[in-house]
VEXDO-284273 format. One line per field, with one value per residue (C-alpha): y, z, x. Coordinates in steps of 0.1 Angstrom, whole numbers, plus 2048, in hexadecimal, padded with zeros to 3 digits. Last residue first. Layout:
Y <- (Y,...)
Z <- (Z,...)
X <- (X,...)
// end
This chain:
Y <- (669,654,669,65A,663,651,656,64D,647,644,626,61A,630,621,5FC,606,612,5F1,5DB,5F0,5EB,5C5,5BF,5AC,5B9,5B0,5CF,5E0,607,61B,62E,64D,64A,640,65D,651,661,65A,672,676,687,6AA,6B5,6CB,6C7,6AB,6C2,6CF,6B1,69B,6AF,6B0,68B,689,69F,689,66D,64F,637,646,63B,651,65A,661,65A,668,689,67B,692,684,663,66F,681,663,64E,668,66A,642,63B,61E,601,600,5E6,5E4,5D3,5D7,5DA,5B5,5A6,592,56C,566,559,579,588,56B,570,598,58F,58E,5B2,5BA,5A4,5B4,5DA,5DE,601,60E,5FF,5F7,60E,602,60C,601,5FA,5FE,5E7,5E5,5C8,5D4,5F3,5E2,5C0,5D7,5E8,5C5,5B4,5D1,5D0,5AD,5A8,5CB,5C3,5E7,5FA,60A,608,626,61F,632,627,62B,62B,636,61A,61C,61A,619,633,62D,643,641,658,66B,68E,6B3,69F,69D,67B,669,644,62D,611,606,5F8,5E6,5E3,5C7,5CD,5D7,5C3,5A3,59A,5A8,5A5,581,586,59F,586,56E,587,58E,567,564,583,574,554,566,57C,55A,54E,56B,566,541,54A,564,588,599,5B0,5A9,584,579,58D,57C,55C,55C,564,546,530,539,539,525,538,555,545,53B,55C,56C,551,558,582,578,562,582,596,57D,57C,5A3,5A5,5B2,5D9,5E3,5CF,5DA,600,5F9,5EA,607,61E,606,604,626,62D,611,623,644,637,629,648,65A,646,620,616,5F3,5DE,5CE,5B4,5AD,5C6,5CB,5DB,5E6,5CA,5C4,5BA,5D8,5DC,5F0,606,5FF,613,60A,62D,61D,605,5E2,5CA,5AF,5AF,5B3,5D7,5E3,5CA,5D5,5C0,5AD,5A9,591,598,591,571,559,576,581,59A,5A7,5CA,5DB,5FD,615,62D,647,64C,667,68E,698,68F,6AF,6CB,6DA,6D9,6ED,6E3,6F6,6DE,6E4,6E4,6C3,6AD,686,67B,65C,666,649,624,60B,61F,622,644,65A,67B,671,651,668,66C,64A,648,662,686,691,67A,68A,691,6A8,6B0,6AB,688,67C,692,67D,688,66B,662,66A,68F,698,6A7,6AC,6C6,6B4,69F,688,670,681,676,67E,675,678,663,65B,635,627,646,63D,61A,622,63A,625,60A,622,62F,651,661,683,681,69D,699,6A0,6A6,69A,6B5,6B2,6B2,69D,681,68D,68D,66B,660,671,65F,640,649,650,66F,68E,6B3,6D0,6EC,705,719,739,74E,75E,756,74B,724,715,6F5,6FB,71D,71A,706,6E5,6D3,6E9,6FA,6EF,709,724,729,74A,75A,77F,791,7AE,7C3,7DE,7E5,7E1,7CC,7AA,7A3,78F,76B,761,743,744,736,720,71E,723,746,749,736,751,76D,75E,758,77B,78B,776,781,7A6,7A1,791,7B1,7C8,7B6,79A,796,79C,786,791,78C,76F,778,75B,741,728,72A,72D,70F,6FE,702,6F8,6D8,6CF,6D6,6C1,6A3,68A,698,68F,6AC,6B6,6D3,6E1,6ED,700,6FB,713,729,734,729,738,734,713,6FD,708,70C,6E7,6E0,6F0,6E2,6BC,6BC,6C8,6AE,68F,67A,65F,674,677,696,69A,6B4,6B5,6C6,6DF,6E6,70B,706,6E4,6DF,6C5,6C3,6AD,6B4,69F,6B1,6AB,6CD,6C7,6D4,6ED,70A,6F5,6E4,704,715,6F9,6F9,723,71A,6FE,711,708,6EC,6E3,6C8,6CE,6AE,6AB,6CF,6D1,6D7,6FB,6FF,6F3,717,72A,716,721,744,748,742,763,781,772,75F,745,72F,719,6F7,6E1,6FD,700,6E4,6E2,6E7,6F5,71B,70C,702,724,737,723,726,74C,74A,738,74C,76B,75B,74A,768,76F,74A,734,727,711,6FF,6DD,6C7,69F,686,677,68F,6AA,6A3,699,6B9,6D0,6C2,6C5,6E6,6F6,6E7,6F7,718,71C,720,742,752,72E,712,704,6EA,6E3,6C3,6BE,69C,67F,66A,645,628,606,602,618,60A,60C,622,63C,635,652,66D,65C,666,68A,688,686,69B,6B9,6B6,6B3,6D5,6E2,6DE,6EA,70D,712,722,740,752,772,77F,791,770,75B,774,772,74B,748,75F,74E,72E,73A,725,707,70B,707,6E8,6DA,6E3,6CC,6B1,6B6,6B7,697,686,690,681,660,65A,65D,67C,67A,683,6A6,6AD,6A6,6B5,6D6,6D7,6D2,6EB,706,702,707,727,733,72E,738,759,75F,758,771,773,78C,799,79A,7BB,7BD,7C3,7E1,7EC,7E9,7DE,7BA,7B8,7C3,7B2,7C3,7B6,7BC,7C2,7B9,7D0,7C4,7A0,79C,779,76B,74F,728,721,73A,74A,76A,78B,79A,7BE,7C9,7D6,7B3,7B7,7CE,7AE,799,7B3,7B3,78E,791,7B2,7A3,79D,7C3,7C9,7AC,7C5,7D7,7B8,7AF,7BC,7A5,7C0,7A9,791,7B2,7C1,79F,79D,7BE,7DD,7EF,813,818,835,821,800)
Z <- (863,87D,89A,8B3,8D8,8F4,919,935,957,976,98C,9B1,9C2,9AD,9B9,9DD,9DC,9C6,9DF,9FD,9E3,9DC,A02,A0F,A36,A4A,A44,A59,A55,A76,A7B,A91,AA0,A7E,A6A,A46,A2A,A04,9F1,9CB,9C5,9B1,9AE,9BE,9D2,9EC,A05,A17,A15,A1C,A3D,A47,A46,A58,A76,A77,A7B,A6A,A4E,A2C,A07,9F1,9C9,9AE,9BC,9A2,9B3,9D5,9F1,9FD,A03,A12,A2A,A30,A39,A53,A63,A65,A72,A65,A4C,A2A,A12,9EB,9D3,9AB,9B3,9A8,993,9A6,99E,9C5,9DF,9E9,9EF,A04,A1A,A1E,A2C,A4D,A4B,A46,A67,A78,A75,A92,A9E,A82,A6A,A4A,A32,A0E,9EF,9D4,9AD,99A,97F,989,99D,9AE,9C0,9CF,9D7,9EE,9FD,A07,A0F,A26,A38,A3E,A4C,A62,A70,A80,A81,A5F,A41,A2D,A0A,9EE,9CA,9AB,98B,98A,978,95B,958,937,922,8FE,8E7,8C4,8A5,890,887,898,8BB,8D0,8C5,8D9,8D5,8F1,8F2,918,91E,93A,948,960,986,981,961,969,95F,982,99B,99D,9AD,9C4,9D2,9D4,9E8,9FE,A06,A12,A26,A36,A3C,A4C,A63,A6C,A72,A8B,A9C,AA4,AAE,ACA,AC1,AD6,ABA,AB3,AC0,AB0,A8C,A8A,A92,A7C,A5E,A67,A67,A48,A31,A1A,A1A,A12,9F5,9E7,9EA,9D8,9BA,9B9,9B3,999,989,989,979,95C,956,956,939,943,936,95B,966,94B,954,978,979,973,989,9A5,9A7,9A8,9C0,9D9,9D6,9DC,9FA,A09,A05,A18,A37,A43,A67,A62,A7C,A9C,AB0,AD0,AE4,B08,B17,B04,B0E,AE9,AE0,AD7,AB6,AB9,A9B,A86,A77,A58,A49,A28,A39,A3A,A1A,A0D,9E7,9CC,9C6,9EB,A07,A2D,A42,A68,A84,A9C,AC2,AD0,AE5,AC9,AB3,ACE,ABC,AA6,ABB,AA6,A9F,AAB,AA3,AB8,AA9,A93,A97,A72,A67,A67,A6D,A49,A4F,A70,A7C,A8C,A88,A6F,A7F,A7F,A6A,A6C,A4D,A38,A34,A42,A39,A35,A16,A04,9F8,9E1,9CD,9C2,9B5,999,984,97C,96C,953,95A,975,980,99C,9A6,98A,970,97E,975,967,963,961,949,948,92B,92B,932,90D,903,8E4,8E6,8CA,8AC,897,8B4,8D2,8F4,916,938,931,933,90D,909,902,8EB,8D8,8D4,8C9,8B0,89E,89B,88D,872,863,87E,890,8B8,8D1,8F2,915,93B,945,94F,954,934,922,91C,8F7,8F1,8FD,8E7,8CA,8CF,8CE,8AD,89E,894,8A9,8A3,8BC,8B2,8D0,8C9,8D7,8D8,8FB,91E,921,922,93F,931,90E,907,921,90E,91B,8FF,8E4,8CF,8A8,89C,8B1,8A3,8AB,8A7,8AA,8C8,8DC,8FB,8E7,8E0,8BC,8AE,8A3,87E,870,870,87F,87C,88F,892,8B2,8B9,8DB,8D7,8C3,8E1,8FA,8E4,8E2,907,910,8F8,902,926,920,90B,92A,93F,927,92F,929,906,8E3,8C8,8A7,886,86F,84E,848,862,84B,831,849,859,83A,833,854,853,834,843,861,84D,852,873,885,893,8B9,8BD,8E0,8E9,909,91B,923,905,8F9,8D5,8B5,8BB,8C7,8C0,8A1,894,89F,88D,86B,86E,873,859,83D,84D,848,860,858,860,884,890,8B7,8CA,8EB,90A,922,940,945,950,95C,979,987,9AD,9C7,9F0,A09,A2B,A4A,A51,A51,A30,A23,A1C,A0E,9F4,9EC,9E1,9CC,9BA,9B7,9A6,991,981,97F,98D,9B1,9C7,9EA,A01,A20,A27,A48,A61,A4E,A49,A25,A21,A2B,A13,9F4,A01,9FE,9D8,9D3,9D5,9DF,9D5,9E6,9D3,9DD,9CF,9E7,9FB,9EE,9DA,9B5,9A4,984,995,9AA,990,97B,99B,9A0,97A,97D,99B,986,969,97F,992,975,96C,98F,99D,9AB,9CD,9C9,9E7,9DD,9EA,9E3,9D4,9BA,99F,9B2,9B4,98F,988,99B,98D,968,96F,97B,95E,948,955,94E,962,964,986,996,9A0,9BF,9C7,9E7,9F3,A0A,A14,A05,9F1,9F4,9E6,9EB,9C5,9AC,98A,99A,9B8,99F,985,981,98C,973,95A,967,966,93C,936,94A,93E,919,920,92E,90F,8FC,910,8FF,918,912,932,927,944,928,914,92F,935,913,911,934,925,905,917,92A,91A,915,938,947,931,93C,960,95F,957,975,989,97D,986,9A7,9AB,993,9AD,9CC,9E2,A04,9F7,9EB,A0C,A23,A0D,A0D,A32,A33,A17,A29,A48,A32,A22,A43,A52,A31,A34,A56,A4D,A33,A0D,9F6,9E4,9BD,9A8,981,961,964,947,943,91C,926,93E,963,980,99E,9C0,9E1,A04,A1A,A30,A2B,A1E,9FA,9FA,9DF,9DF,9E0,A00,9F8,9D8,9E1,9D6,9B5,9B1,98A,997,99B,982,96B,96B,961,946,93C,935,921,90B,903,8E1,8DD,8CF,8B4,8A0,899,888,896,886,877,85E,83F,84F,856,832,822,836,82B,844,84B,843,82C,811,7F5,802)
X <- (89E,8A3,8AE,8C0,8C0,8D6,8CE,8E8,8DF,8F4,8F6,8FA,8E3,8CA,8D7,8D2,8AF,8A7,8B9,8A0,883,888,884,8A2,8A0,8BD,8CF,8B5,8B8,8B5,8D5,8CF,8F0,900,8F6,8F1,8FD,8F9,90B,913,931,936,95A,95D,93E,947,953,934,920,93B,945,91F,91C,93E,932,913,925,92C,91B,923,91E,935,934,948,96A,985,98A,995,98F,970,981,9A0,987,973,996,9A0,97A,976,99A,9AA,99F,9A4,990,993,97D,97F,9A8,9B1,991,978,97F,97B,995,9A5,983,979,999,992,96F,985,98B,969,95E,97C,971,95A,95E,96D,954,966,973,969,97B,962,961,942,92F,90D,90F,932,920,8FF,912,92C,90F,8FD,91E,929,909,906,92C,928,906,903,923,920,936,94C,946,958,94B,960,950,928,91D,907,8E1,8D1,8BC,8AC,8A2,88E,889,871,878,86F,875,858,849,867,868,873,88A,88F,8B3,8BB,8E1,8DF,8D2,8AC,8A4,8B7,8D9,8EC,8CF,8D2,8F7,8EC,8D2,8F1,903,8E6,8E3,908,902,8E4,8F5,913,8FB,8EB,90F,913,8F0,8FB,91F,911,914,932,939,95B,95F,940,944,967,95B,93F,95A,96F,954,941,960,952,92F,943,955,935,92B,945,942,91F,92A,944,927,913,92C,930,909,909,923,945,948,944,962,977,96F,976,994,9AE,997,999,9BB,9C4,9A7,9B9,9D8,9CB,9B7,9D6,9EA,9CE,9CC,9CC,9D4,9D3,9C2,9CF,9BD,9A7,9BA,9B0,98F,970,95C,953,977,98D,99F,9BE,9C9,9E8,A07,A1A,A12,A0B,9F5,9FC,9F2,9DB,9D8,9BD,9C6,9C4,9B8,9BF,9D3,9CA,9E3,9D7,9DE,A02,A08,A15,A23,A3A,A57,A3A,A32,A16,A1E,A04,9EB,9D9,9B4,9B7,9B2,9B8,995,986,99E,999,973,975,950,934,919,8FD,8D6,8C7,8B0,8B3,8C8,8BE,896,882,87C,863,850,870,879,86B,86F,893,883,86F,88E,892,86E,879,889,89E,8BF,8D3,8F7,901,919,93B,93F,91D,8FC,8DC,8C1,8A8,892,869,86D,87A,897,8AC,8CA,8DD,8D9,8EB,8EE,8E5,8F7,8EA,8FA,91B,93D,93E,945,921,919,938,931,90F,919,934,91B,902,91A,90C,91D,919,91F,90D,917,908,90B,92C,942,969,96C,983,96D,965,98B,98D,96E,981,99E,98E,97F,9A1,9B1,9A5,99D,996,97E,976,954,951,933,938,939,95E,966,977,987,984,987,9A4,9BC,9C3,9AE,9C3,9AE,9B2,999,98B,96A,95C,937,93D,940,92E,930,940,963,979,95B,965,968,94E,941,964,97A,996,9B6,9C8,9E9,9EE,9F2,9D2,9C2,9CE,9BF,99C,997,9A6,98E,972,979,979,958,949,956,944,922,90A,916,903,909,919,909,90B,917,92C,927,919,938,955,947,943,967,96F,95E,96B,98F,989,981,999,9A6,985,973,96E,957,953,932,92A,90C,8EE,8F1,8CF,8D1,8E0,904,912,8F6,8E7,90C,913,8F0,8FA,91E,912,8F7,90E,92A,913,92B,940,95E,953,949,943,932,945,932,940,926,91A,8F6,8E7,8FB,8E1,8E4,8D8,8D3,8CB,8BE,8D2,8D9,900,909,8EE,903,91D,905,8F2,912,91F,8FD,904,922,91C,8FE,8D9,8C2,8C2,8B0,8A9,897,883,87C,865,881,887,8AE,8A5,893,8B2,8CA,8B0,8B1,8D7,8D4,8CE,8B7,896,874,862,849,82D,821,80B,801,7DD,7D2,7D9,7B8,7BF,7C0,7DA,7F0,7EC,7F7,816,818,81B,831,84A,848,850,86F,881,894,89F,8A5,888,884,867,857,849,82C,834,81A,832,822,82B,84F,84F,83F,859,879,873,862,87F,894,879,87A,89F,8BA,8CE,8C2,8CB,8AF,8A0,889,87E,86E,853,849,85D,846,83F,84F,843,834,840,82A,809,80C,81A,804,7EE,808,820,808,805,82C,82A,80A,819,83C,82D,81B,83B,848,82D,82C,851,868,87C,88E,893,87E,867,86A,85F,841,836,838,823,809,806,802,7E4,7CA,7DF,7EE,7CA,7C3,7E5,7DF,7BF,7D7,7EB,7C8,7BC,7DD,7DB,7B8,7C4,7DE,7C8,7C6,7D6,7FA,7EC,7DA,7F6,810,7FC,7F9,81E,827,810,826,845,838,82F,851,862,852,859,87F,881,875,884,866,864,864,85A,868,87B,88E,8B4,8B6,8BC,89C,89C,891,88F,894,87E,884,86A,858,835,82D,818,80D,800,7EA,7E9,7F8,815,81E,837,82F,834,835,830,80D,804,7E6,802,817,7FB,7F0,814,814,7F5,7FF,825,817,815,837,833,81C,837,849,869,88B,8A3,8AD,8AE,892,87C,87F,879,857,84F,84D,82C,837,817,819,80D,800)
// end
């Protein structure tokens, strides 16, 4: 039309400006904010609460404009919220599975009506999340709410669960934790990050509008991650789960240490993930997708491009063509630009060459998409990527070297591999130490499959049936730790005040108490210090025996042996592992009298009771042997389709061993508890370093003779005796150990929660003075719980077109 100022579609695409009518698209979200006067309160007991005399935090957009204000909750608000959550849990858990599922399905309809408002509010807060993905989550978890008592029997909800996310976490990651908690019958207190707070408050209002009982979903807002720790102090909180960046997760773990509440973290922001292109790949598709992943999508993870030498020139040429004309990417601040410039300069000094879409502006908070070709694995752009549009490119020669390069990162969140060879794809997927593997694709997700971070990328599993168990516990047990206030501790001095050690006098072997040896790398040996601890009889007077006083060097030797043998043990077929465990049980039965005698003289039990414990231990090892090649104990593979993908395909998930597990054994039932935990660990393919009970070490040390006569590979099982606190410190500070199962003091539990954050370790903690676990029970639920603590999950996505 003559004289019209409306731009054509061609003009809009050329300038990349939005259509003028788009400026009014935020009207719905703005109306919601206007209704609250752009000042959002706390969401407690099914309604908004605006407490007086509270500090407020202003949320601003990228241009500095104020979006809204949120209230900073204080102790009074936390207490009110916790009380509401307790009442909400009683109501919600009292409903039938059908009634809970019906409420969640009604939320789907409500979200369909208000999806535009949710989407617009997310865009305003620069936390984009498609309503369709939220609908998919609701549909999936409403089904699990319906089927909980049918498919997950003998498990009950925890109670009040706290979900904490960092400022840079997406709304999807938040809802991925909230919905399974609700579906299993828990009530939830959400502590969102700054950009997630408004959408979280809106969703809470929509949930209640759909019929969710008051108090079941509450939202407390604050200034930073410290609010999460303050909420966790409340005695009603049974479990805390976190999603976001690693730094805030570590802060939360340290702040909650000693509170007696289990904390798990999913560091979904900032991980370094490999994008591997083999020579058999469709190069054009791979290059298109790596540009999409590295430069055009919201950057929650840092990609590292790994290309096989034979096709690197072809990849570089295509990168140059695809990147031509790409515009500079806005950075958060000028400080980020300084970091990017320094990273690029150092990479060039180390021999990297640049591919840039355009020259970098002299000084501005923006930078062009840049590929750092032939970066070194030790380069800062690979090890600790800067916050900018940088893509390091490394090369490898053989397929094996490609896997090694892919496992170079300390993170284990995800990987994308590109090849037309399905056999190579599956072998590579199995060899990569990551939780999600995308074959000829990237960034695909669906709630039907688990997301489990390997290595330093998390301590819990989200999604799938496997992700539901973090919000449940066996019906016959209570939570692991009693709620308490943190102790005043000097973490540096913990474990340094060891029990007095001696050097046994061997001049008169006939009259001296029997000296025991520890077990490292398949051999009996003394401790590296050469010292021993005295073992007293049940009465507490005299010397019954001497046991080695192990320390840090003994743990180091044991872990070195374990890490060498564990990959081979994990690769053995389930039937072979089962035969080894049956052999171990047979060896224990053959040594019944000797082992029972050690229990009798150590604990004071009668020989009849001691022999009964040996019989139960033999049966328990046989149980674990039977688990090896069954659905719950081998490597089950569940094939599923995933319609949410833009193209057809399939995917599967499988459990994998953690690696090396440190076990500090309990005093109760010293033999039975040891073989129960040992069986859970090695059945699933792990290697173990065990610390016997300091009070009753002799049954575990006598069990060494059974280990020596078994066909378990040397180094798979290591037994180190000594001061419990000293050995706990050694286990906690060893980077290779992935998980620690601990029975001990409240101080030891607090020390592990505070220390096992860099790198992250999976913890199963039990305060021994409050220990109620009955080791004689052989209910499948108890074995399943231990089995789940011994595995991590991997999901593999394979498109078919």
